[in-house]
C-alpha positions, 0 to 999 in steps of 0.5 A: 669153679671160677676164681671169683667164686672161689675167692667169695667162698674163701672169704665167707669161710674165713669169717668167724661163726658166732650168734646173730649180733645184738646192737642193742646189747652192744649199746649197753656194753659200749657204755664202758667205752664212752669216757674215752672214745665218746658217745659217737665213737668219734675218738678223743686225741687228748686221751689217745683214743681213736675214731672207731665208727668208720671200721668194720665190725669184724675187725673191731671184734678181731682187735678186741680179741687180740687185747683180750689174749695179750696179742695187743697191749702186752709187753712192749705196748704203750699206755693206751694199748695197756688200758685198752687191754684192761677194758677189753677184758671186761667183756665177758664172751666172744659175743660180747665183742661182736655185739659191741662192734655191731653197736659201733657200726651204727654210729657215725661222726665227722672225721677230725681235721688233719693234724699230721704235716707231711708231703701227700704227693710223696706219700701217694707213691709209698702208699700205692707201692706198699699199702694198696694191695692190702688196704685198697687203692682208696684206703677202703680196706679189704675184709677178705684180708682183715685189713681195715679201712684207713680212710676216715681214721684219725691221722695222729692215730695212723702216725702213732700206730705206724711208729709202734710197728716200726719200734716193736711196740705193736706186731711183735707177738708171735700170734699177731699174723697181721700185726707182724705183716704190718710191721714188716711193711712199716719197716720199709718206709725209710724214715719219719718223713716217709711215715708222715707223708703216707699218713698225710696222703691217707688223710687226703683221701675221702672216707 
């Protein structure tokens, strides 16, 4: 069997099996998210609530599952992650997660202006060396690896998450396979200047 067919088959079987997603139901469920993430899922930096509408539904649902299970938002996590864990646990079942994620995918907003100061040219080198293999050369993400799209993300949120990975606030849970991988990759960045440079480069990419 050609390698391409094997890759497609592996990707399909890696995706979770659930009922047909219902964005209309998801709209009702998303009502509990509006206060922080906004009506268009555009995010709110003042509340440490990131933009969501550029992310793949399967990734959003996966992160909600991690919040529900305590893989994210548990011991050592920041206040906003703990708040998210509490909100995620108001969703009754797995289908509710996918319905909510499906509704978010119908929304759109303009990415916020960049706020992180960093050397984007330097960041390009770090990104291509350490990040592109999973997140793609243009930070578009890779569903087969459950690697999220980064282009179009709030730069302040990317900075906060890289710092959380580096300090153990995220990716420390033994069941967080992708989080542990990210923690290892974030740890290879030599200093805060390098972290800011990577974020500045990602922010320069067209979503």
